[in-house]
C-alpha positions in Angstrom: 64.5 44.2 -6.4 62.6 43.5 -3.2 59.4 44.9 -4.7 59.7 42.6 -7.7 60.1 39.5 -5.5 57.0 40.6 -3.4 55.0 41.1 -6.6 56.0 37.6 -7.8 55.1 36.0 -4.5 51.7 37.8 -4.3 51.0 36.8 -7.9 51.7 33.2 -7.2 49.5 33.2 -4.1 46.7 34.8 -6.0 47.1 32.3 -8.8 47.0 29.4 -6.5 43.8 30.7 -4.8 42.1 31.4 -8.1 43.1 27.9 -9.4 41.8 26.2 -6.2 38.4 27.9 -6.3 38.0 27.4 -10.1 38.9 23.6 -9.8 36.5 23.3 -6.8 33.7 25.0 -8.8 34.2 22.8 -11.9 34.4 19.6 -9.8 31.2 20.4 -8.0 29.5 21.1 -11.4 30.8 17.8 -12.9 29.6 15.8 -9.9 26.2 17.5 -10.1 25.9 16.8 -13.9 27.4 13.2 -13.7 26.6 11.7 -10.3 28.4 8.6 -9.2 26.7 5.2 -9.7 24.2 4.3 -7.1 22.0 1.3 -6.4 19.1 2.6 -8.5 21.3 3.0 -11.5 22.5 -0.6 -11.2 18.9 -1.8 -10.9 18.0 0.1 -14.1 21.0 -1.1 -15.9 20.4 -4.8 -15.1 16.7 -4.4 -15.9 17.6 -3.0 -19.4 19.7 -6.2 -19.9 16.7 -8.3 -19.1 17.7 -9.4 -15.6 15.9 -8.8 -12.3 18.6 -8.4 -9.7 18.2 -9.2 -6.1 19.8 -7.2 -3.2 22.8 -9.5 -3.0 23.7 -9.0 -6.6 23.3 -5.2 -6.2 25.5 -5.2 -3.2 28.2 -7.2 -5.1 28.1 -4.7 -8.0 28.3 -1.7 -5.6 31.3 -3.3 -3.9 33.0 -4.0 -7.3 32.3 -0.4 -8.5 33.6 1.2 -5.3 36.8 -0.9 -5.6 37.6 0.9 -8.9 36.7 4.5 -7.9 
């Protein structure tokens, strides 16, 4: 009886540890493959739309984007 409970508890702890490290690995990989938006990306996006942004517009866009992240 006691042995069964200990095996269950150890199994849960091992599962949590494996889940934590797997989630950490996949999140690091996702961030590396899909980096968050930065100022250079905003400049490129606006240039593709035919606009030449100034620094004030870029700062406004960065502030708006960080609000939703």
